[in-house]
N, C-alpha and C positions, 0 to 999 in steps of 0.2 A: 505494499500500500504505500503511495505516495501522498504527503500530504502537503497542500498548496495553500498558501498565502500570501494575502495581494493588498499592497496600499497603492492609493489614487488620491489625491485630493479632489477631482474633478469630478462629483457622485454619478454624473453621467456617464463619464467613462467607466466608471469603477463597474456599474451595473452593467454596461456590455461584456467589460473583462468576466465578469461572474456569467454573465451567458455563456460566452463561449467556453469557459471551464467548465461549468455544469453540462452544458450540450455535450460535450466529449464523452464526459464521465458516466453521463446517463446514456444517452442515445449509443455510443460506441462502445459503453462497458469498458471503460478507461479505470483501469485499479489505482482511482485517486479520490482524495477527499479533500474538498476545501473548507479548513479548519477556521479560516479568517479571512474577513473582505472588509477591509475599512479604510475611510480617509484619513483616519489620525495615525501618523508613525509612532507615536506613544504608547498604542495598541500593541504593534508589533514589538517594541521592546520591551514591555510587560510579560508579553508571551515568550521571548527568548529566555525572559530571567526566571520565567516559572517553569518551563522547561528547556534548561540548558542542554541536556543530553536526551532529545526524543527518540524513542523507541523507532519510529519509523525515519525514513529521509525526508528532506523538505525540498521544495521548490519555492522560493521569493519570488512574487512580480511585484516590481517596483517602480514608481515613479522618481525620479530625480530631485525635482523641485517641488515642495509644497507651498504655498504661499502663504499659509496661516500657520506657520509654524517653525519653531527654531530649529528643527531636526530638518537635516536635507537628507536626500536619498540615498548619497554617497557616503553618510555618517551612518544612518540605517544599515548601510550594506557592509561597512566595515562592522559594527556592530555585531550583525549576523555571523560573518565571515570567523570571528574572532571567538565567540560561543557556539559557534558549529562549522569545523574545518570540509566538512563534505556537506555542506549545503549549497543547492543550486540556486542562482541567481540570475535573474533577467531584469535587464532595464527597459523599460518603455519612455522612449524621451526625445525630444527635440534636439538635444544637446551631445551631440556625437564627437564634437569636439574635446569633450572631456574624458574621451575613452584614454588617453595616455595618462591622465592624473590618476582616473579608475585602477588602471596598471601601478603607478607607483604606490599607492595605498594598499595593495594587495589584495583588493576584492574578489579577484578572478570571476568573473559575472560568465554564467554560460552562455549569454545573448544580450544583444541592446538592440533593442528593436526601434525603428523609427515612427514615431507617430505622425509625422507629415506625411507619410506614404499611404496614410486611409486606414480606414477599420478592415478590410478584407485582407490587407496585406497584413495587419497587426494579428487577426483570427489567423492567418495560415503559418504565421510565423510562432505564435501561441502553442497551438495544435504540436508543430513540431516540437518546440522546446519540450513540452510536458512528456512527450514519447522518448526525448533525448535524456531527459534526466530520469525516466523511469529506466530507459536501458543500461545507464549507468549504475543505476541502483542495484540492478538486478546482476551486471556484469561489471565489477569495478575495476579499474588498471590502472594502475602508474601512468602518472602524466606524460614520464619519456618514452613518447613512440619507439619503436624498433626502426621502421621502415614507414616513409611516406609513399601509399599506394596511387599509381597514375592509371587509370582506366579508360580505353577509349575502343572502338570497335576494331584497332587493328592488332593492339597487343594490352598486355599489363606490364606497367613497369613498377620497380620497387626502389624507391631511393634511400640510404640510409638518412635518417635525421641528422646525424652527427655530422655529416656530408652538406648538409643544406646551408646557405648564407643566409639567403633573402628569398623572398616572393614577391613580384612585382605584376602590375596589371597590366595585359598585354595592349599595344597599339593597334593591331590588326582588326579585333573585332570585339564585340561586348562577350561579357561573362568569359573571356580569355584571361589566363594566369601563365605569367612566365617563374619557372624555379630557375633561378641560382645556385649550382653547387660545383663541387671540385671536380673540376673538367667536364662540367656539363651543365647545358642549358635547354631546359625543355618546356616550349607553349604547349597549352592544355585547356579545355573548358573547364571552368571551375569559379568560383570568387574568394575573394581572399575573407571574406566573413566566414564562409563556410571552414575556410583550412584555420583559420585561428580558434575555432571551435574545436577542431580534429589536432591541433597544436595548441593549447592553451599556453605553454611555456613560451610562446614564441610573443615578439615585442610588435605592436602595431606602431610605426613609426609616423604613417599618415595614412590615407586614403589609400594609397596606390604602393605600400611598401609595408610588407611583414620581415621582422627581423629575426632572426636565430641568436640570442644575446651571446650564446656559450662560443660562437664565432667569432665573434670579434677580437681581433688584436688593438686596436688602438681606436680614439675618437679625437679627431684632430680640430679643438674649438676653433681655431683660428681660420682654416681654410673649410671648415663644415664639411670634413672628409671622415668617413668611416672605412676603414682598414681591416680585412677581415683575413684570418689565420692562413688562409692559403695565399695572399696577395693581392685579392681581387678589391676594390673599392666601390665605393657608393657614395654620391654628393646629397646631403640634406638641407634644408634651411636653417636658417640661425635658430629660428624658433626650438624646429623639431630635434636639431643638434643639440640644444641648451636641456630639451626634456629628457632626451634621451639618455646624456650624462649624468643627469640627476638622478634617472631609473638606475643605472649601471652604478652609481654610489649606493642607492638604496638596497641594493641586493647582495652588497656586501655586509651589512648590518644585519 
């Protein structure tokens, strides 16, 4: 059984999210239970204080901004992660620019769903995330994936994760990604969002780039240059390099 908790200060949206989740539970017999749906983040804090070690795995669906509360979604996510290291957290937000900050504070969300893409998109992503959380509840695995699997009509390729430097979005078509690894460059159909869910230990530098921080040899703040252990290089912006440098420092502590 997957326990589901949601917090959204817009009551109209909260009711829509409740309808989506309950419909999946009832109509499709999803093994879950919506134990709390609230517009007040304090209710969630009280829940995790009362049950710091829940018997069942939990999926938290959170807004990032609560207009009438001193508690922010990021603070709430940090409190949840501190109390429950196995909790699955999904943010539904218009603030995708906060992704590097969320990484820095080690909230490790399962997903970030963009509100401004509409209710249909939110519904599709929420249902996917419910099933992904359930799958990880049944088959818990180490975040350190041994191989990244690329499958297309022609063949299946297995790339050792420890050889991957970074992923970028492709220039040739929508939903194309380029994998950059030791002596290997592969373009394939996928999205960085899905890859970041499969490889949560990777760092989202910006909307176009996903990094393997374990492969970074150095970060040059003067030239905004990232150098990997195999000698390959990547240029970032002043802001993204600054955030990356801070994230790498935080990882050492």
